[in-house]
C-alpha positions in Angstrom: 68.9 76.1 123.8 70.8 77.7 126.7 67.8 80.1 127.3 65.6 77.0 127.6 68.0 75.0 129.8 66.5 76.2 133.1 62.9 75.4 132.1 64.1 72.0 130.7 65.7 71.2 134.1 62.5 72.1 135.9 60.6 69.8 133.7 63.0 66.9 134.2 63.1 67.5 138.0 59.2 67.4 137.9 59.3 64.1 136.0 61.2 62.5 138.9 58.2 63.0 141.1 56.0 60.8 138.8 55.2 57.6 140.6 52.8 56.1 138.0 53.6 53.9 135.0 53.2 55.4 131.5 51.6 53.8 128.5 52.7 54.6 124.9 50.1 53.8 122.3 50.8 51.2 119.6 49.1 50.7 116.3 46.6 48.3 117.9 45.6 50.7 120.7 45.3 53.6 118.3 42.9 51.5 116.3 40.9 50.8 119.5 40.9 54.6 120.3 39.5 55.3 116.9 36.6 53.0 117.6 36.1 54.7 121.1 36.6 58.4 120.4 34.7 59.4 123.5 36.9 57.4 125.9 40.3 58.7 124.9 41.2 60.1 128.3 39.4 57.5 130.3 40.9 54.6 132.2 39.5 52.1 129.7 41.2 48.9 128.5 42.0 50.6 125.2 43.7 53.6 126.9 46.0 51.6 129.1 46.7 48.7 126.8 49.7 50.2 125.0 53.4 49.8 125.7 54.1 50.1 129.4 57.0 52.1 130.7 57.5 51.7 134.4 58.1 54.6 136.7 61.5 53.2 137.7 62.6 53.2 134.0 61.5 56.9 133.6 63.3 57.9 136.8 66.4 56.0 135.7 66.7 57.7 132.4 65.8 61.2 133.8 68.4 60.8 136.6 71.1 60.0 134.1 70.2 63.0 131.8 70.0 65.4 134.8 73.3 64.1 136.1 74.9 64.8 132.8 73.5 68.4 132.7 74.6 69.2 136.2 78.0 67.7 135.6 78.5 70.0 132.5 77.3 73.0 134.5 79.7 72.2 137.3 82.5 73.7 135.3 81.1 77.1 136.3 79.4 76.2 139.6 81.3 73.5 141.5 78.3 73.0 143.9 76.4 71.4 141.1 78.8 68.4 141.1 77.1 67.3 144.3 73.7 67.3 142.4 75.3 65.4 139.6 76.8 62.8 142.0 73.4 62.2 143.6 71.7 61.7 140.3 74.4 59.4 138.9 74.4 57.1 142.0 70.6 57.0 141.9 70.9 55.9 138.3 73.2 53.1 139.3 70.7 51.9 142.0 67.8 51.9 139.5 69.8 50.0 136.9 70.6 47.4 139.5 66.9 47.2 140.2 65.4 47.1 136.7 68.3 45.5 134.9 70.7 46.9 132.3 68.8 45.4 129.4 65.8 47.7 129.8 64.3 48.6 126.4 63.3 52.1 127.4 66.6 53.4 128.9 69.5 54.5 126.8 72.4 54.7 129.2 76.1 54.2 128.5 77.1 52.2 131.6 80.9 52.7 131.0 80.3 56.5 130.8 78.1 56.3 133.9 80.9 54.6 135.8 83.3 57.3 134.6 80.9 60.1 135.7 80.6 58.5 139.1 84.4 58.3 139.6 84.8 61.9 138.4 82.1 63.1 140.7 83.8 61.3 143.6 87.0 63.2 142.8 85.4 66.6 142.3 83.2 66.5 145.4 86.1 65.2 147.6 83.8 63.1 149.7 85.5 62.0 152.9 82.9 59.2 153.5 83.4 57.5 150.2 86.6 55.7 150.7 86.2 53.6 147.6 86.6 56.8 145.5 89.8 57.9 147.1 92.0 55.4 145.5 90.8 55.6 141.9 93.4 56.7 139.3 91.1 59.7 138.5 91.4 60.9 142.1 95.1 60.4 142.1 95.6 62.2 138.8 93.4 65.1 139.9 95.5 65.5 143.1 98.8 65.3 141.2 97.7 67.9 138.7 96.4 70.2 141.5 99.6 69.8 143.6 102.1 69.8 140.8 103.3 66.3 141.7 104.1 65.4 138.1 106.5 62.5 138.9 103.7 60.6 140.5 101.5 61.5 137.6 104.0 59.7 135.2 104.1 56.7 137.5 100.2 56.4 137.4 100.2 56.6 133.6 103.0 54.0 133.4 101.2 51.6 135.7 97.9 52.1 133.8 99.6 51.1 130.5 99.3 47.5 131.7 95.9 47.9 133.5 94.3 50.0 130.7 91.7 51.4 133.1 92.0 55.0 131.9 90.0 55.9 128.7 92.0 57.1 125.7 90.1 60.4 125.7 90.9 61.0 129.3 94.6 60.4 128.8 94.6 62.8 125.9 92.8 65.5 127.9 95.5 65.3 130.7 98.3 65.6 128.1 96.5 68.6 126.5 96.3 70.3 129.9 100.0 69.7 130.4 100.8 71.1 126.9 98.8 74.2 127.6 100.7 74.8 130.9 104.0 74.3 129.1 102.9 76.7 126.3 102.3 79.3 129.0 106.0 79.3 129.9 106.5 76.4 132.4 109.6 74.9 130.7 110.0 72.4 133.5 106.9 70.6 132.1 108.6 69.8 128.8 110.1 66.5 130.1 106.8 65.6 131.8 104.9 66.2 128.5 107.3 63.9 126.7 107.0 61.1 129.3 103.1 61.3 129.4 103.1 61.4 125.6 105.3 58.3 125.4 103.0 56.4 127.8 100.0 57.4 125.6 101.7 56.5 122.4 102.7 53.0 123.6 99.2 52.5 124.8 97.8 53.6 121.4 100.2 51.3 119.6 99.0 48.3 121.6 95.4 49.2 120.9 96.1 49.5 117.1 95.8 53.3 117.0 97.8 55.7 114.8 100.8 57.3 116.4 100.0 60.9 117.4 101.8 63.9 115.7 102.8 65.2 119.2 105.0 62.1 119.7 106.8 62.7 116.4 107.5 66.3 117.4 108.7 65.5 120.9 110.9 62.7 119.5 112.4 65.0 116.9 115.8 65.1 118.7 116.1 61.8 120.5 118.9 61.1 123.0 119.9 58.3 125.3 117.6 59.4 128.2 114.6 59.5 125.9 115.3 56.1 124.5 115.9 54.7 128.0 112.5 55.9 129.1 110.8 54.7 126.0 112.2 51.2 126.4 111.1 51.2 130.1 107.6 52.1 129.1 107.5 49.4 126.4 108.8 46.8 128.8 106.2 47.7 131.5 103.3 47.9 129.1 103.3 44.3 127.9 103.4 41.0 129.8 105.1 38.6 127.4 103.9 35.5 129.2 100.2 36.4 128.9 100.1 38.8 125.9 98.5 37.6 122.7 100.4 37.2 119.5 98.6 40.2 118.1 99.9 42.5 120.9 103.5 41.1 120.5 103.5 41.8 116.8 102.2 45.4 117.3 105.0 46.1 119.9 107.6 44.5 117.6 106.5 46.6 114.6 106.7 49.8 116.7 110.2 49.1 117.9 111.3 48.0 114.4 110.0 51.2 112.8 111.6 53.2 115.6 115.0 51.8 114.7 114.4 52.5 111.0 113.6 56.2 111.8 116.7 56.9 113.9 119.9 58.3 112.3 122.2 57.8 115.3 123.3 54.1 115.1 124.2 54.1 118.8 120.6 54.8 119.7 119.5 52.1 117.2 121.9 49.7 119.0 120.3 50.6 122.4 116.9 49.4 121.1 118.1 46.4 119.0 120.2 45.0 121.9 117.4 45.4 124.5 115.9 42.2 126.0 112.4 43.1 124.9 113.4 43.7 121.3 115.3 40.3 121.2 112.3 38.4 122.6 109.8 40.0 120.2 111.6 39.8 116.9 112.4 36.6 115.2 116.0 35.8 114.2 115.3 36.4 110.5 113.6 39.7 111.2 116.5 40.9 113.3 118.9 39.9 110.6 117.0 41.8 107.9 116.8 44.9 110.1 120.6 44.7 110.7 121.2 44.4 107.0 119.1 47.5 106.4 121.0 49.4 109.1 124.4 48.4 107.5 123.3 49.5 104.0 122.2 52.9 105.4 125.5 53.2 107.4 127.4 52.4 104.2 125.7 55.2 102.3 126.5 57.6 105.1 130.2 56.5 105.1 130.6 56.8 101.4 129.4 60.4 101.4 132.2 61.2 103.8 135.0 59.9 101.7 137.3 62.3 99.7 135.7 63.1 96.3 137.6 63.2 93.0 135.0 65.0 90.9 133.5 68.4 91.2 130.0 66.9 90.5 130.4 64.5 93.3 130.7 67.2 96.0 127.7 66.8 98.4 125.2 69.7 98.5 125.7 72.1 101.4 123.2 72.5 104.2 121.9 75.7 102.7 121.2 74.0 99.3 119.4 71.2 101.1 117.3 73.7 103.1 116.5 75.6 99.9 115.3 72.4 98.2 113.1 71.5 101.1 111.7 75.0 101.2 110.8 74.7 97.5 109.0 71.4 98.2 107.2 73.0 101.1 105.9 75.8 99.0 104.6 73.4 96.3 103.1 70.7 98.5 99.4 70.6 99.5 99.7 67.2 101.3 99.4 67.8 105.1 101.5 64.7 105.9 104.3 65.7 103.5 104.2 69.3 104.8 104.7 68.0 108.4 107.6 65.8 107.3 109.3 68.6 105.5 109.0 70.9 108.5 110.4 68.3 110.8 113.4 67.9 108.5 113.9 71.6 108.3 113.7 72.2 112.0 116.2 69.3 112.5 118.7 71.2 110.2 118.3 74.6 111.7 116.5 76.2 114.7 117.1 79.8 113.6 114.5 80.1 110.8 110.8 80.9 110.9 109.6 78.8 107.9 106.1 80.4 107.8 107.7 83.5 106.3 109.4 81.9 103.3 106.4 82.6 100.9 104.7 85.9 100.6 101.6 84.1 99.3 101.0 82.5 102.6 98.5 84.8 104.3 96.1 84.3 107.2 93.7 86.9 108.5 95.2 89.3 111.1 92.6 88.2 113.7 94.1 84.7 113.4 97.7 85.6 112.9 98.1 87.1 116.3 96.9 83.9 118.0 99.0 81.6 115.8 102.2 83.6 116.2 101.7 83.4 120.0 102.4 79.6 119.9 105.6 79.0 121.8 106.9 75.9 119.9 108.5 76.9 116.6 107.6 73.8 114.7 104.0 73.8 115.9 103.7 77.5 115.0 105.1 77.0 111.5 102.9 74.0 110.9 99.6 75.6 112.1 100.3 78.8 110.1 101.2 77.0 106.8 98.4 74.5 107.0 95.8 77.3 107.5 97.4 79.5 104.9 97.4 76.8 102.3 93.9 75.7 103.2 92.6 79.2 102.8 94.4 79.5 99.4 92.9 76.2 98.2 89.5 77.4 99.3 89.9 80.7 97.4 90.8 78.8 94.1 87.9 76.3 94.7 90.2 73.3 95.3 87.8 72.2 98.1 89.2 68.6 98.4 92.7 69.8 99.4 91.3 72.6 101.5 89.4 70.1 103.6 92.4 67.8 104.0 94.6 70.8 105.1 91.9 72.2 107.5 91.3 68.7 109.0 95.0 68.2 109.7 95.2 71.7 111.3 92.1 71.0 113.4 93.6 67.7 114.7 96.9 69.5 115.6 95.4 72.5 117.4 92.9 70.4 119.3 95.8 69.1 121.4 96.7 72.5 122.9 94.4 75.4 122.0 90.6 75.4 122.4 90.6 78.9 120.8 92.3 77.8 117.6 90.1 74.6 117.6 87.0 76.8 117.4 88.6 78.9 114.7 89.2 75.8 112.5 85.7 74.6 113.1 84.4 78.0 111.9 86.6 77.8 108.8 85.5 74.3 108.0 81.9 75.4 108.2 82.6 78.1 105.6 84.3 75.5 103.5 81.3 73.2 103.7 79.0 76.1 102.6 81.2 76.8 99.6 81.4 73.1 98.7 77.6 72.7 98.8 77.0 75.8 96.8 79.4 74.8 94.1 78.2 71.2 94.0 74.7 69.9 95.0 73.5 73.4 95.7 74.1 74.5 92.1 71.8 71.8 91.0 69.0 73.0 93.3 69.4 70.3 95.9 68.7 71.5 99.5 71.6 71.4 102.0 71.6 68.6 104.6 69.9 69.5 107.9 73.2 69.0 109.7 74.8 71.9 107.7 71.8 74.2 108.3 72.0 73.3 112.1 75.8 74.2 112.1 75.1 77.5 110.3 72.5 78.4 112.9 74.9 77.3 115.7 77.6 79.7 114.4 75.2 82.6 114.3 74.2 81.9 117.9 77.7 81.3 119.1 78.7 83.2 122.3 82.1 81.8 123.0 84.3 84.7 124.3 87.7 85.7 122.9 87.3 83.7 119.7 88.6 85.6 116.7 85.8 86.0 114.1 85.9 86.8 110.4 83.1 88.9 109.1 82.9 86.9 105.9 81.8 83.8 107.7 78.8 85.4 109.4 77.9 87.1 106.1 78.1 83.8 104.2 76.0 82.1 106.9 73.2 84.7 106.6 73.4 84.6 102.8 73.2 80.8 103.0 70.0 80.9 105.1 68.5 83.5 102.8 69.3 81.5 99.6 67.6 78.5 101.1 64.6 80.4 102.4 65.1 79.8 106.1 62.7 82.7 106.6 61.2 81.5 109.9 64.6 81.4 111.5 65.9 84.6 110.1 62.9 86.6 111.3 63.3 85.5 114.9 64.2 88.2 117.4 67.9 88.3 118.1 68.7 88.2 121.9 70.6 91.3 123.0 73.6 89.3 124.5 74.2 87.7 121.1 74.4 91.1 119.4 76.9 92.2 122.1 79.1 89.1 121.8 79.0 88.6 118.0 79.3 92.0 116.3 78.5 90.6 112.8 75.0 89.5 113.9 72.6 92.4 113.7 
């Protein structure tokens, strides 16, 4: 498709020059044409009586599509952002003219507004004052200049305004994580603060708490709790908030207390004004009782013991038990929890080394072991190793769960490992089909065939490749007689960038 992109753009640009309405035939007009075969191309009543699509509608849709193309290409050619901006603003003008309820235009107006704001930032237009004060522009400037304190302030203010899309918030956090992974230790605190802002925002919108928050909150302290409570307080207006929002925030703070070991930190949360206002008296009483019982268990274990069998297990014994559970478990959530506990007990061990059966291909190992954070490195390595093992023994259900968890994790910080996981999940889907529906002679879904072709045509540089994936993709197409595709001439750049495609 990339080879055809230039021609497609020329066709779309040419379509913008059309100033005549188009007519699409309906069943009725096709019947009329059948009765008048000699007048098919004439300006007769039957050839212009179909469904009318106005020239403005055509231009509106084409401008939107061209704007999206130019915006994507702007990543490698910044000048194209000007073209994208022109097309998007033209689209807005045409929508205002023809109305947003047009049957023949498929345009996401929220996305269009985001595109317009992004183009206003990227093109740095001096004459467009309205674009200069948008959060997108401010965030772009903060990231560019390294003014991260103001960046935190923008995210904190937006937790109440909710003008930034969730995907945009996540992309900013991913970029910060990538910079931190490259050795900028000063960004660790900023990553935590942005992550807290995103997490509280997710909680209020009913989303699942991200794994990054759990990792960054592994060793809580007074400063972290203080900032978290500030974010919570500034993210909800108790006078105007709905009961649903209040219950979500209350449940978040309650679960936070139950997950903390340090009772002083628990007291910081439970005595906070927001906590007192959100939880009812009986809920607070129940929570305090739970805290007391847990405190009692902790105190009992510290009393002098009278029996040899009552001696608490040493830290090394506990670590050994957890390592044993880690080796046996194939549940991604349990694996993550065990690793969090292990890293909380010792920071000197590399837990991906505890089993000689955990193996990942060398082409992947070098990338994974280059991850800076010890917990993330262990988790990615173990999830991938266990997923590959499950795939080898044809336990495809657990393999898919492990790969999906690994994909979600690496998407946050490594585009390279994200593509690696997508490739492995493609191979897994091929194996799953061949062992299931394929064995009964059922053809694979078109989506799977399309993904296989996409892999063989992939030209992403610096992505580690396993030869077996390319071989299985070709075998897959051969088995299902995709002969027309297989006999196509392979472009020379593809052979040079993917050594397994000949």
